[in-house]
N, C-alpha and C positions, 0 to 999 in steps of 0.2 A: 498621445491618446491610446488607450487600450480598449478595444471594442470586440465583443464576442460576435462572430459572424454566424457560426453554426456549431452544432455539437452532435455527435453520433456515438452511441455505445452499442456494440455488438457482442453479446456474451459468448464466451467460448464453451459454455455448458448450459444446462437447463436453468440454472440460477444466475442472474446478472449480479455479480459481486463488485461492480464498479460504480463510481459516482463522480460527479463533477459539479462545480459551482462557480459562481462569479458574483462579485460585488463591484461597485465602481472602483476601477483601478486595479483589480486583481481577478485572477482565474486560477483554478486548480483542478487536478484529476486525482482520484484515488482508485487504485486497482487492488481489490480485495484478494487475499490469498486463500484459495479453497482450503477448508479445514482438513486435517488428516487424523483427527481424533474422533471417536464415535459419539461423544456427548455434545449436544447442542445446548447452549445456555441462554441465548438471547432471542427475543421474540421477532424473528424475521425468517425469510426462506433459508438463511444460513447465518452463522455468526459473522462471517466476513462481509456479507451484504449489510447486516446491521451496522457493523463498524464503519464501513465506507459511507453509508448514508448519514449516520450520526456525526461523524467527523466533518463531512461536507456541510451539514446544517450548522454545526458549531463554528466552523471556519467563517461562515457568513456573519455570525453573531460576534465573533472575536476579532473581526477585521479591525485593524488599527494601523493607519498609514505611518504612524510614528514609531512603531515597533518593527523589529526585523521578523522575517517569515518564521524563524524558529520559535520566537516568543509567541507569535499568533498561533502556530500549530500546537505548541505546548498548552496554551490556554484552551484550545478546542479539544485536545485530548483530555484535559482535566474535566471539562463539561461532559464529554461522552462517558468517561470513567464513572463520574458521579451518577449518571443516569443508569449505567450498567449495574451499579451496586444495588439498584432497586430490583434487579432480576437475579443476581447471583453474588456469591461471596468472592470478589476478585482476589482477595488475599489468600484464599485457599486454592486458587488455580495456579499450577506451575506455569512460569513464564512462557515455556515452549508451547503451551496449550491455549494461550490467549489468541484471539483473532488478530490478524495483521493485514496491513495493506501497504502497497507501494504508493508513493506520493510525489507529485511534481506541481510546482506553482510558479506563476509569473506575477509580479506586482510592480505597479508604477510607484516609484519613490522619488523623493526630491532630486536626487542626483542622477536619475535615469530609470533603469529597470532593475529588479532584483529577481533572480532565479533561485529556486531551491528544489532539492529532490531527496528522497529516501527510497531505498529498495531499487527496483529496476525500471521505474518510470523515467523516461527521458523526454526532453523537449527539443524540438527543432525550431530555431528562430533565425531571423534575418534582420539585420539593421538596414536602413535605407541604402540601396545601391550595392550592398555586399552579398556575398554568397551565403547560403544557408549554413548554419552551424548546429552541432549537436551539443546539448548540455545535459549532464547527469552522469553520475558514476554509481557503480553498484558492486557490492561484494557477492551478489546473488549469481552473477554470471558463471563463476566457477562451479557453484553447486548445481546450476541448471545443466552445465556440461556433463557433470558427473551423473546426474539423473538420466540425461539423454543417452549417454553411452550405455548405461545399465539397461535402459528400456530397449535400445537397439539389440543388445545381446540377448535379452529375453525373447524379442520378436524373431531374431535369427534362429533361436532354438525351437521355434514353432508355436510359441504361446500367442494367444490372442492379445490384443491391446489391453482388454479388461483383465486378463490373467496376469499380464506383465505388470500392470499398475498395482494390482493386489499384492504381487510378490515384492514390490518396491515400497510398500507402506512403511516398513521399518526404516528404510533409507530416508524417506521424506520426514519421518518423525525425528530421526537423529539430526537432520539438517535444521529442523525448527528449533533445536536446542541452541543453535548458533545465533538466533535472533538477538539483536542489540548487544552483541559482544564484540570487543575489538578484534578478535580473531575470526569473526563471522561476518555479519552484515547488519546494517542499520535500516530500520523499517518502522512504520507507524504501528503501535499497539497500545493497549490501554494502560501500560505502565508509564508511558511517556519517555522511556529511556532513549529512544531514537531521536526525538526532538531536541534533547539536550545536546 
């Protein structure tokens, strides 16, 4: 049995860009990536908040115990992308400027449970009588380490946190060009490339 006991979302900034959802036999979390481009295209507090919320709603509608998690996620992304097209021309937006979110899910399937992740969301799980284990892999970790080192260097040079983040905007933008590329990292976005 899969049962949701509790849920808590504590935003790390003024806008909560996270979402979670559950249906019978499945639960998921989406962690929206704060945008690094000046233009907002979708009707929410941020494009990442819109994406996380829409994908979560679409996951509930696309839930199919007979399909694998990747297929369910791909269908949810298609639904969200179609809705986004009513607000903006997705084909005209460079892939690195699409909103994105990390994702993790657990689903009850005929043979047991299925775990899935994209981006840096991880899952801690425990089978009966066993120790807790971590599930999830991410190509984002090396990019976060690069950003953290650069941020520390700016702070050591006497810049405020806000000044340091401003100085690192170009680095963040260059990292976003690696979304859903084999030499980068896999993540949820409106192209659906990560779900494939």
